[in-house]
N, C-alpha and C positions, 0 to 999 in steps of 0.2 A: 682730711679734718682735725687739727692741732689743737691738741688737749692742752685748757690749761696750767698751771704752776701746780695746786693742792692735786692731791690725789683724789680720785675719784672712786665712786664705790656702783656699780651694778646689781641690783639683788634683784634676781627669778627666782618668786617660790610657787607651790601648788606640787598639784599631788601626781604620785608617780604613773612615768609614761604621758607626761601631758608633753611633752618636746620640749622642757624647757633648761637639761642640761645640751643637747645638742643647739637648741639657738643657744644657749650660751658662750657656748663652747666657741661657735662661727665666729660672734658676733666679736670676742673678746681678739680671736684670730685674726680678725679685717681692722681693728686699732691697733693690733698691737700690745694690747693690753692684756695682765694676772687674769689666768682661767682656775677661779675654785671651783674646785668638782665635790660640793658636801655631801654628795650623797654617797660618793666612788669612798672617802672615808669614813663615813659607817656603817659600809658592807666593807671597808678591810678589818672595821672591826668589829664585824657577823664573822668574819672567814678566821679569824684566829677565837672567836669564843667554840665556836665551830670543832677548830684543828685541838681545842684543846680538851672539847668533850665535857666544858660547862651544860651548865645545864640552864637553860632558859628563863629558871623559874629563878634563878642565885643569884639578883642583883645583887649582894654586897657583893661577889666573889667577881663579878664581871664590874662592878664598879673601881676593886681592887685593881682588876686587870688594866685599867682603861687610864688609871695614873700613872701608867710604871712605859704605856707603849707610844712606840714611837711608830706615826706617820709621816710620807713625804705622799707627795704627787711630783711626778717627775716627767717636763714635756720632753717629747725626741719625733724622730722623724718618723717613725709607726705608731704616735699617736699619746695620749697622755696613759702610764704608768704609776702604777698604785703600787707605793712598798708598804708593808710590815716589819717593825720591829730591823728593815736593811730586803725583806725577803720583800720580791715580786708577788705578789698573789693578784695583780692585772685579771687574768686569765680564769681567776677562782669569783670576783666579785659578782657577776650578773648571772649564776646560778638556780635553779631553782629552791635549793635550799637554802639561799643566802638570801632570796627575797623571803624563805617564810621568818626567818629571825634576827633581819633587820629589823623590823618593828619592834619585838622585844626592847632588842638592844639599842634605840631608839631610844622608849622609854626610858633607861638608868640613869636618873639626873647628875651623878658622877663622871658617867660616858658624856654627856649631853656638854658637862661645865667646861670637860677636858678637851672636848676640839672646839667650842666658842674660843675656851684661850686660844688655843694653834691657829686659825682661823684669824682671830685680829691680830695676831703679828704679822699673819704671809699679808694683810690690807694695805702695812705700815711700808711695801716695797715696793710699791705702786700702785697705779690706777686699776682697779680690778671688777673685775664682772664676774658672777657669783650665781649661782642657783640651788633650792635644800630647798626646808620648811619654814626653816622660822627665821632667815637672814633677814627680812626687813622689818620685822616685827622682836626676833628678841636679838640674833646679834650684829647689826648692822640699823640698827632705829634711825640711825641718823641719815642716813643712806640719801646721794644722790638724788637718786633716780629709782623707782619702784613700782616690777611689776610683777603682777597675780596671774601666769600661766594657767592652765585647763584646760578641761575639753571632753567628750561625750563619754562614759565607762565605757560602751565600744569600741570607740576609735583607739584609747589610752592602750585594751587591751591586746585589740589586731595588733599595734607600733609592738607592742614587748613581746608577740606572740611571735610576729617575721622575722624580731632580734633573735630570737631566743633557736631559731629555724637554722641561723642566718651560722651560730656557735654548732651545730648539730646536736642540739639538747633535745631528746624525745619530750616533750611536753604537747596537752592539745589545749586548744583557745581556751575552755571552758575553762580548765583549771586556771590556766593565766589569768581568767577574768576573777576567777572567784579568788588566788592569793591577791587581785590587785584591789578587790570590793573591802577583801578584811585589812589588808592593810590602809586603806579612806578610813577606816573605823575608827584605829588605833590610832594612825597618825592626827584626827581630828579629837578623837577623846580623849588621851592622853593629859595629865595633870597637870606635866610640863612641858612647858614649851612648846601647843599643842597648834596643827596647821590653821593655818587662818588666813585672810587677805589681810593687809596692812592698810587702815583707812588712806589713805595718800597714794596708793599703789596701784597701776592703770591697768586694769583687767583684758591681758589676752588669750581668748577664744581657739584655739589653733583646730579646734575640728576639722574645717573645710580649708586650712591652708593650709603652703606648700611651705617645706622649710624655707625658700628664698621668700617666700613673704614675710615668714616668722622675723626672718632677722633683720629684712630691710624697717618694716617695723617700728623692731626697737632700734636701727642704727639713726631713723632719723626721727627719732627722739632724744637721744642723746646729741646727736647733733646739735637740737634747737637748743639742749640743756648746758650745749657749750658754747653756744654761739651766745645768750644769755651771760657765762660769765665770764665770758670776754668783754665781753661790754658792760661789767659793773665798774 
């Protein structure tokens, strides 16, 4: 699939554990494009908040910290690594504690402003596939192709539960589902950049799909987009 000259941005938005991150990462890998895991960036910020012992209600302190925090994503042979102020926090960002903290941290306007600036800078580096909650609505409203990835709550809870089991985390399926439901409510009801489907987004329900099917569907849409761009 030959890319056009101009940088293309593909966004995959959707609720927690819908499969958007896995799909976005694999699509980017197959295309040889940049992959921007925005969820990992917000989780990294939550890790720092927890390590500093800052109350999740102290939005002023969290906002000040965000303005001076450096977050970097680096691809290696072992996968994507997430760094906060030069420290690798990859193993900490998927814990139950961070699951509960990332919602309140995301709601702080100063945190989102800092992340959006960085995300837009990264997009200048080349063709980009990114996933998050507001990529197609706020961060990249002019993206060439947008997807809204969703799945049933049961499917999403089981997906997150299996991921945590692989990490050796002792947590029940019921607790995971409760955390996801709380996160859904926070994401969709927050005042600043709420989770919603962009009007021009393609909805992708992954409940009954394999990862390969998800990736294949997105790649077919991208192929049609590139062919249209090349025909102009």
